[in-house]
N, C-alpha and C positions, 0 to 999 in steps of 0.2 A: 363519564367520558370513556370512550373505548381506548384500549391500549394502542400505543404507537407501534407500527410494524418496522422491523429492521429492513433496510434497503438491501435487496438480494444481491446485487452486483457488488456492493461494498463488503458484505460479509464474506464473499468469495475471494476478494482481493486484499483485504486488510486483516491484520491479526493484532490483538491486544497483548502486550507483554505483562509480566507480573507487576511491574511498577506503574502500569497504566499508560505507558507510551503505546503508540500505534505504529506497527511495522508494515511495510509493503515491499513488493518486488518491483524492480524497475522495468520499464518497457524496452523494446527494441532488442530482445535477446531470443527471438523465436526461430527465425530463418534468415537466409542471406547473410550468414556470419563470416563468409570467406573474405569479404572486402573490408572487414573491420580489424583493427589491430588487436593484439593479445591484451594489451593494457586496457583498452576500451571494453572488451568483452569481460575481462576480469572485474572491472569496476561496475559493469552492469549486473553482474551475477550477485553482488553483495546486496543484502536487504538494506533498506533505508528507513529512517524514522520520520514520521510526519512532522512538518515544521509547526511551531506554535501558532503561527498566523492562520493555519488551516484547521487547527484542532476543533474549533467551534463547529465548523461545517461537518467534520467527520463524526463528532459526537452526536449530531442530529441524525446522520445516516445510520449509525450503529446503535442508536438509542442508549448511549452511555449516561 
């Protein structure tokens, strides 16, 4: 059987931590930021961890 390929867009967007969790950056923080509150922009800038219900799908994409 051939090796599975890593999903290219997933490897650009997701990062695996040392403990095996998967981090990602939130969307909606690229442009048109003047209409958004400081609190919302600050919340969007923090990285988030993938929820356990989505981990099976992410593992397939990243070949973990």
